[in-house]
MMTF fields as JSON, N, C-alpha, C and O atoms, coordinates in Angstrom:
{
  "mmtfVersion": "1.0.0",
  "mmtfProducer": "UNKNOWN",
  "numBonds": 259,
  "numAtoms": 260,
  "numGroups": 65,
  "numChains": 1,
  "numModels": 1,
  "chainsPerModel": [1],
  "groupsPerChain": [65],
  "chainIdList": ["A"],
  "bondAtomList": [4, 2, 8, 6, 12, 10, 16, 14, 20, 18, 24, 22, 28, 26, 32, 30, 36, 34, 40, 38, 44, 42, 48, 46, 52, 50, 56, 54, 60, 58, 64, 62, 68, 66, 72, 70, 76, 74, 80, 78, 84, 82, 88, 86, 92, 90, 96, 94, 100, 98, 104, 102, 108, 106, 112, 110, 116, 114, 120, 118, 124, 122, 128, 126, 132, 130, 136, 134, 140, 138, 144, 142, 148, 146, 152, 150, 156, 154, 160, 158, 164, 162, 168, 166, 172, 170, 176, 174, 180, 178, 184, 182, 188, 186, 192, 190, 196, 194, 200, 198, 204, 202, 208, 206, 212, 210, 216, 214, 220, 218, 224, 222, 228, 226, 232, 230, 236, 234, 240, 238, 244, 242, 248, 246, 252, 250, 256, 254],
  "bondOrderList": [1, 1, 1, 1, 1, 1, 1, 1, 1, 1, 1, 1, 1, 1, 1, 1, 1, 1, 1, 1, 1, 1, 1, 1, 1, 1, 1, 1, 1, 1, 1, 1, 1, 1, 1, 1, 1, 1, 1, 1, 1, 1, 1, 1, 1, 1, 1, 1, 1, 1, 1, 1, 1, 1, 1, 1, 1, 1, 1, 1, 1, 1, 1, 1],
  "groupList": [{"groupName": "UNK", "atomNameList": ["N", "CA", "C", "O"], "elementList": ["N", "C", "C", "O"], "formalChargeList": [0, 0, 0, 0], "bondAtomList": [1, 0, 2, 1, 3, 2], "bondOrderList": [1, 1, 2], "singleLetterCode": "X", "chemCompType": "L-PEPTIDE LINKING"}],
  "groupTypeList": [0, 0, 0, 0, 0, 0, 0, 0, 0, 0, 0, 0, 0, 0, 0, 0, 0, 0, 0, 0, 0, 0, 0, 0, 0, 0, 0, 0, 0, 0, 0, 0, 0, 0, 0, 0, 0, 0, 0, 0, 0, 0, 0, 0, 0, 0, 0, 0, 0, 0, 0, 0, 0, 0, 0, 0, 0, 0, 0, 0, 0, 0, 0, 0, 0],
  "groupIdList": [1, 2, 3, 4, 5, 6, 7, 8, 9, 10, 11, 12, 13, 14, 15, 16, 17, 18, 19, 20, 21, 22, 23, 24, 25, 26, 27, 28, 29, 30, 31, 32, 33, 34, 35, 36, 37, 38, 39, 40, 41, 42, 43, 44, 45, 46, 47, 48, 49, 50, 51, 52, 53, 54, 55, 56, 57, 58, 59, 60, 61, 62, 63, 64, 65],
  "secStructList": [7, 6, 2, 2, 2, 2, 2, 2, 2, 2, 1, 7, 7, 7, 7, 7, 7, 1, 1, 7, 2, 2, 2, 2, 2, 2, 2, 2, 2, 2, 2, 2, 2, 2, 2, 2, 2, 2, 2, 2, 2, 1, 6, 6, 7, 4, 4, 4, 7, 2, 2, 2, 2, 7, 1, 1, 1, 6, 6, 1, 1, 1, 1, 7, 7],
  "xCoordList": [7.621, 7.346, 7.73, 8.866, 7.684, 8.343, 9.442, 10.085, 10.132, 11.642, 11.852, 12.754, 11.167, 11.765, 11.007, 11.408, 9.936, 9.319, 10.843, 11.435, 11.274, 11.979, 13.061, 13.284, 13.73, 15.358, 14.569, 14.88, 13.789, 14.027, 13.504, 13.528, 12.889, 12.92, 14.118, 14.119, 15.167, 16.528, 17.689, 18.578, 17.414, 17.974, 17.657, 18.493, 16.607, 16.06, 16.466, 16.459, 16.77, 17.523, 16.806, 16.065, 16.816, 16.146, 17.187, 18.413, 16.543, 17.27, 17.376, 16.406, 18.392, 18.704, 18.098, 17.952, 17.781, 17.231, 18.436, 19.33, 18.572, 19.585, 19.615, 20.624, 18.402, 17.708, 17.078, 16.488, 16.969, 16.281, 14.41, 14.217, 13.387, 11.801, 11.737, 11.784, 11.663, 11.591, 11.919, 11.197, 13.264, 13.745, 12.816, 12.535, 12.427, 11.293, 9.885, 9.052, 9.656, 8.275, 8.37, 7.595, 9.65, 9.773, 10.099, 9.858, 10.778, 10.825, 9.625, 9.619, 8.361, 7.116, 6.146, 5.195, 6.706, 5.951, 6.62, 5.923, 7.699, 8.54, 7.977, 7.898, 7.739, 6.928, 5.977, 5.728, 4.521, 3.362, 3.595, 3.117, 4.241, 4.524, 4.665, 3.845, 5.528, 6.233, 4.777, 4.61, 4.076, 3.003, 1.87, 1.109, 1.503, 0.495, 1.132, 0.247, 1.913, 2.68, 2.406, 2.052, 2.684, 2.394, 0.944, 0.491, 0.063, -1.215, -1.625, -2.523, -1.315, -1.907, -1.047, -1.329, 0.082, 0.65, -0.233, -0.377, -1.123, -1.86, -3.3, -4.063, -3.725, -5.258, -6.106, -7.084, -5.431, -6.079, -5.904, -5.989, -5.675, -5.217, -6.609, -6.685, -7.278, -8.982, -9.401, -9.936, -9.08, -9.431, -7.981, -7.637, -7.609, -6.55, -6.767, -6.098, -7.866, -8.169, -9.64, -10.751, -9.308, -10.35, -11.399, -12.486, -11.526, -12.623, -13.73, -14.947, -12.872, -13.169, -14.126, -14.903, -14.286, -14.257, -15.13, -15.875, -15.127, -16.06, -17.286, -17.533, -18.313, -19.823, -20.707, -21.699, -19.782, -20.923, -20.254, -19.174, -21.792, -21.394, -20.743, -20.413, -20.723, -19.749, -18.476, -17.489, -18.366, -16.664, -16.095, -15.015, -17.469, -16.96, -16.951, -17.529, -16.127, -15.77, -16.673, -17.154, -16.954, -18.058, -19.479, -20.081, -19.943, -21.461, -21.874, -21.464, -23.145, -24.089, -22.984, -23.33, -21.814, -21.108, -21.513, -21.288],
  "yCoordList": [41.507, 39.81, 39.794, 40.224, 39.649, 38.632, 38.62, 37.585, 39.92, 39.451, 38.321, 37.51, 38.221, 37.063, 35.547, 34.459, 35.742, 34.406, 34.474, 33.395, 35.256, 35.328, 34.309, 33.167, 34.993, 34.482, 32.88, 32.087, 32.541, 31.538, 30.161, 29.04, 30.726, 29.912, 29.635, 28.588, 30.505, 30.435, 29.533, 28.741, 29.851, 29.155, 27.66, 26.886, 27.336, 25.555, 24.919, 25.29, 24.099, 23.098, 22.012, 21.908, 21.306, 19.778, 18.597, 18.686, 17.609, 16.873, 15.433, 14.69, 15.226, 14.214, 12.746, 12.479, 11.861, 10.773, 9.823, 10.037, 8.945, 7.667, 6.809, 6.452, 6.678, 5.536, 6.287, 7.208, 6.144, 6.728, 6.206, 5.399, 6.998, 7.022, 5.238, 4.368, 4.984, 3.716, 2.799, 1.804, 2.762, 1.891, 1.839, 0.85, 2.748, 2.898, 2.245, 1.876, 2.125, 1.598, 0.139, -0.586, -0.215, -1.578, -2.69, -3.87, -1.478, -2.101, -2.828, -3.879, -1.677, -1.764, -2.888, -3.541, -2.855, -3.923, -5.309, -6.132, -5.399, -6.873, -6.83, -7.91, -6.101, -6.461, -6.915, -7.853, -6.049, -6.501, -7.714, -8.491, -8.676, -9.621, -10.569, -11.484, -10.479, -11.466, -11.331, -12.394, -10.638, -10.727, -11.248, -11.782, -11.195, -11.851, -13.515, -14.164, -14.091, -15.036, -15.691, -16.857, -14.526, -15.637, -15.641, -16.781, -14.727, -14.851, -16.185, -16.86, -16.555, -17.359, -18.752, -19.839, -18.476, -20.127, -20.465, -21.68, -19.469, -20.335, -20.428, -20.507, -20.413, -20.212, -21.703, -21.81, -22.854, -23.609, -24.22, -25.446, -23.512, -23.781, -24.817, -25.829, -23.804, -24.27, -25.687, -26.365, -26.107, -27.412, -28.375, -29.422, -27.962, -29.058, -29.939, -30.849, -29.351, -29.527, -30.656, -30.263, -32.038, -33.222, -32.432, -32.964, -31.683, -31.394, -30.421, -30.575, -29.378, -28.524, -28.973, -28.086, -30.139, -31.009, -31.837, -31.963, -32.513, -33.788, -33.478, -32.329, -34.686, -34.773, -34.826, -34.181, -36.116, -36.493, -35.767, -35.281, -36.07, -35.291, -35.635, -34.874, -37.305, -38.006, -37.612, -38.248, -36.806, -36.392, -34.82, -34.24, -34.573, -33.103, -33.49, -34.436, -32.47, -32.875, -32.772, -31.683, -33.909, -33.311, -33.29, -32.216, -34.188, -33.939, -35.087, -36.207, -34.608, -35.572, -36.746, -37.924, -36.459, -37.87, -37.404, -38.022],
  "zCoordList": [-9.876, -9.659, -10.862, -10.662, -11.865, -13.466, -13.176, -13.354, -12.552, -12.842, -11.773, -11.984, -10.761, -10.285, -10.676, -10.263, -11.483, -11.897, -13.329, -13.35, -14.102, -15.211, -14.538, -14.941, -13.361, -12.684, -12.62, -13.509, -11.803, -11.643, -12.215, -11.707, -13.777, -14.683, -15.579, -16.226, -15.678, -16.685, -15.468, -15.78, -14.48, -13.436, -13.245, -12.778, -13.563, -13.186, -14.212, -15.386, -13.834, -14.87, -14.81, -13.832, -15.461, -15.836, -14.86, -14.918, -14.06, -13.742, -14.593, -14.743, -14.997, -16.028, -15.458, -14.265, -16.587, -16.086, -16.008, -16.827, -15.263, -14.824, -16.498, -17.105, -16.859, -18.137, -18.846, -18.281, -20.521, -20.827, -20.034, -19.124, -20.784, -20.382, -20.91, -20.04, -21.917, -22.404, -21.714, -21.771, -20.687, -19.499, -18.504, -17.828, -18.445, -17.17, -17.799, -16.972, -18.86, -19.482, -19.268, -18.645, -20.007, -20.422, -18.73, -18.474, -17.865, -16.364, -15.593, -14.952, -15.944, -15.427, -16.228, -15.798, -17.431, -18.361, -17.651, -17.058, -17.767, -16.958, -15.413, -14.828, -14.996, -13.457, -13.433, -12.676, -14.828, -14.511, -15.08, -14.253, -16.412, -16.791, -15.688, -15.613, -14.889, -13.697, -12.651, -12.053, -12.425, -11.383, -11.847, -11.039, -13.358, -14.284, -14.442, -14.999, -14.251, -14.428, -13.011, -12.836, -11.809, -10.433, -10.542, -10.436, -10.72, -10.487, -11.584, -11.079, -12.54, -13.293, -13.047, -13.552, -12.144, -11.561, -10.512, -10.381, -9.407, -8.852, -8.962, -7.999, -10.517, -10.655, -10.949, -11.688, -10.132, -10.091, -8.59, -8.517, -7.411, -6.579, -5.272, -4.576, -5.63, -4.98, -5.145, -4.268, -6.466, -6.961, -6.621, -7.17, -6.026, -5.593, -4.219, -3.73, -3.842, -2.3, -2.456, -2.809, -2.111, -2.436, -1.47, -1.697, -0.758, 0.297, -0.53, -0.633, -1.076, -2.159, -3.167, -3.52, -3.74, -5.153, -5.261, -6.234, -4.231, -3.808, -4.413, -4.779, -4.59, -5.215, -3.91, -3.57, -3.132, -2.415, -0.835, -0.5, -0.057, 0.634, 2.227, 3.136, 2.097, 3.274, 2.758, 3.129, 2.081, 1.87, 2.527, 2.646, 2.837, 3.799, 5.498, 6.034, 6.121, 7.158, 8.258, 8.573, 8.91, 9.724, 9.083, 9.068, 8.656, 7.726, 8.144, 7.841, 9.232, 10.021, 10.686, 10.597, 11.272, 12.083, 13.21, 14.251]
}
């Protein structure tokens, strides 16, 4: 049994990476920064609607009319 394990480990070759490992980390960081920018750009969307930020009760649609 140990002969089979020895032969399997000797013939096993590591697959080469297309890019260095640090490049893959850089791509992941870039994607997270891009997603963070998209999230940051929509940070004030709820306050853009007048019916959400109105202080008087008359501004709400269907409020007692």
